[in-house]
N, C-alpha and C positions, 0 to 999 in steps of 0.2 A: 580941396577935397582933404577933409580933414583924414588923422592916422586912422579912426575906429573905421572910415568907411572904407578904405583905400586896402583893409585887412578883411572887411566882408567882401566885397568885392573878389579878390583873390581866392578866398574862400570855396565862394561860389565859382569861378573858373575852375577849380580842380573837380571839386564833385560833379562839374558838367562832365570833365574829359575821364571821371570814372569811369568803369563798367558797372551796371545794377549788381547791387548784392542781391544773392537767391539763395532763396529759403531751402533747404536739403530736410525732409520730411524722417523722420528717425526711423533704424530701422523695424520692419514688422516682428512683433511678437513669435519667438518658435511655437509651432504646433503643438498640442499635445501629446503625450507619447500615449500610443495604444493601448488598452487596458495591458494585455499581457506585458509589453515589457516591462511599463510600472509594475507591478506586482514583484516582476525579476528581478528590478532595481530596490523593490523595501526589500527583498526576501536578502537580499545580497549586500544591502547596508545598514537592516536596522532601521532607518530611518529615527536613530538618537537623539533626543531631546524632541521631536512632536509631539503635540499636545491631539492635537486633531487631525486624522493621517487625512489626506482628499488626493481623490479620483481624480479623471479628466476632466477637467473643465470647471473645477471646484466642488465635486459630486463628493461626501460625503461618502467615507468606503463605509461598509457594513457586512455583519455576517462571518464568513472565513476569512473576507480580505482582510476585515480587522485582525482577523485570532492572529491571521500570520506576521501580522508587523508588530501584536504585541506579544507574541509565542518569542519572537527574536528583542526586544524588548525587557519582557523580566516577564513576574509570573502576572497573571491578569485573571479576571471570574470567565472572562470567554475561553483561554486558557487553561483554565484548569476544568469547564465545563466538558469542553473534547479529551480533556486526559483521562478525564473520568469515564467519559464515551467509550473510546480505546480500554482501557482498564479494568471496566467492570464487566464487557462484552464476555459473556457465558455461552457456551463453553471456553476453557481456556485449549491453547491450540495441546499442550502436554494432557490432558484429557481427551481430545479427540485422535491425538496418537493412542492411547492406551484402548481406546477403543476402536481403533482400524485395527489394532499389534490384536487383540481376542477374537475380532472378526476371521481375520487372517488366519489365525491355527484353528477356531472354531470349523471356518468351512473347510481345511483340508484334512480334518480328523472325519468328517459326517461327510463329507463327499470324494476325500481322498485325491480330489485334483482343485486347482485353482487359489487353492493354500499353501502356507509353508509349515516346515517344522518349528518349533518354539524357535531354536536358537538360529533359525536364518532369520524368521519375521523378527525379530529382536535386535539381530545387528542392524536391520535395514531401520526400523524404529530407531534407533542409538542413530544411527547416522542422519535421517533427517531432523531429530532433535539439536545434537550440535550443531548443524548446518542453520540449523533456525537460530541457535542461541549464539551463533558467531557473525552472522547476519550483520552487514556492515551497508548503511543508507549513504549515500552521497550525498554530497549537499544541494538542496532544492535549483539553484542554477546550474549547477551541473545535470540532476536528473532528468528538468525542464528539455534542456539542449537533447539527452541522450532519448527523451518517449515527445514527441512532438505533440502538439495538438492534434486529435484523429478527426481525419474529414465532418464525420458526423456530429461531433462534441461541440454544443454552442462555446462561445463564449464566458458566459458564466459560470457554465459548466467548468469549463477551465480552469478559470479562476479558484472556484472552490476547487478544486483539484490540489492545483499546486501548492494553493495555504493548507489544505489539509496533511498534506506533505508534509509541508515544513513544520507544524507539528510534531509531526508521528514522526519525523528524523529527530528534531530534537530531545521526544519524549525517548525514544529508543535511546539514542546517548547515553542522556540521565540514568535510566537503569545501568547499562553496564558499565558507567562508572560508580553505582554504589555497590557493587561487593560482589564476589562469586556466589552468593546465595540468590542472587536476583537477575533470576533468567527469563527474556523474552517469553518460552514457552509456558511460563506458570502465570505470566500478568497479561497477555495480550489473547484474544480471542480472534477470529480466521479474520477479520480484518486489513490486521498486518498482513495478510497472505494474498488481496485481493489488488494490493500494490501492485503497481504496471514493473514488472522485470523482477520481481523476488522470488517471485517463484521459481523462473529458470534460475537465478541467483543460487536460491538452494539445493535444487536438484542437478547443477555441474557441482558444489560442493558433497554433498550427499554421495553422487559415485565418485569423485575423487575419492572419499574416506573408504569406502565399498576397497577399493583396488587398493589403494594404502593397506589395508588391511589382509588382503588377500598376499600382497608381497608378502608382508611381513611373516604371513603364516605360511610360505614356502622356503622363507630364510630358514637356511641352517645353522644357526646361531643357538650357541647351545644354550645361552641365557635370554630365551623370545621375551619381550613385554608381555605381560601376563592383562594387558587393557588391549593393546591391539592384536594377539596373536588368538587367536577363537580356535581354532582347531579346525573341523569339519562344519563346523557352526557357519559358514561364512556362502552367500548366496551367489549364483551363479550370475554375471553379470542381468542378463535377460530375467532372473530373477528381480533384483534389484529392481531395472527399469520397471517394469509393470510393477512393483508394489511402489516404489515412487509415483507414479505416473497416477494409481489409484487413489494414492491421500491425496495429490497434491490436485486432481481431476474434480475429489469432492468437493473441493473449496467453490467451484462454478455451481455446482451441482444444488448446493448449500442455499446459496446465494439463491437462483435462481428459482427455487422452490418457496423462498422467504418471499420473494416480490412478487413472485404468483399470487399468495396467502393475504399480503397486503393489499393486493386488485381486489382480491373475492371480498363482497359484501358480507359482513358479519348475518345478516340474514337471508345468504344465500342456500337452498337445500346444497347438498352435498349425497351425492351418489354413491354409496359406499359400494355398494354390491359392484360397481364399474372399476373400484380400485381393487377388489378381487377376484376380477376376471384379471387382469391383468393392465388395464388398458395407460397405468402408470408407469409399465415397463418397459425396459428397454430392448435396443436387437436382440442379445443374449435372454430374452426372456427374464433378468433380475431388475426388480427397481434398482434406482441410482440409489449410489450408497450416503449422499450428501446426509438426508437425512436421519441415516443411522449414524454416519461418524461424529458428525458434530451435533449428538443431541446431548442432554442434560441430564439424562435418565436410562440411558444405553438398556438395562435389560429390558425396562416397561416397552421400547422403543422396537427391541427386537422381537416380542410378544407379540406386538403391534403388527409386524412385520408379519410375521409366521401368522395373523391373523389373516391377514391379507390375502393373504397365498394359498389361503385352503380352499380346495374348491365347493362350491358352490352343494345343498348338497336335493 
């Protein structure tokens, strides 16, 4: 037997005695992340360098989902569109605060109850304005954890909510960096106050401001602060609470009325006499204040409100 044949025989014998090699399949790819976790990841990381944001299973993002990514990457057409939507809303919070102030003072002068003297009403309005202008919104990931998805909220609505919040939070932060003249109350409409958790934060800050000023007013300091010490012009805690609750509650009233108007067909007949008889009045026999406080023309809306309350001849 030649050397070549002997080598081949030895190699064949070695292979026969070795166990057969098994092919190990590659590990399966990880499952795609749920939409909510995906959006939270986008909001926290910013997707730097990504050209086309992809959703679960390679689906291209659209609408507010894309806006959330763009808002953290830098200015874009979508972000500009939403920024204009937030900042062009009318009336501004500042105007609504003045409307509410005028209404409360007039109510006190006409009816003698249910209203506040000018000094007390002005102190409450000032506390609300300061609280809104000093508002700090947490980052989207923190906010999303503090305000989980509601049971009745769909996944797409939750994505839109998170994306809108991310843009609004960034926009509010940029306003605060613009200087002392740029105030959220002069830039935003009531949309800012519809964000979950915002009104609770504003209410707590406004109450704290009134308490701080009441403490300063009772301080025997011979040189009190002219800003904090307003003498007898500060409201009692229960008066301030009622004032704050009325204004902040008007946001929901205005939102509900606007939603109802959007659902009403343009050519639908409106029974004006029903409104005049008080069908849209609340339990106290008064119309909700949302339409009046958030009116772009306070005087005109006030006249129409009085006309609706006049008894039929």
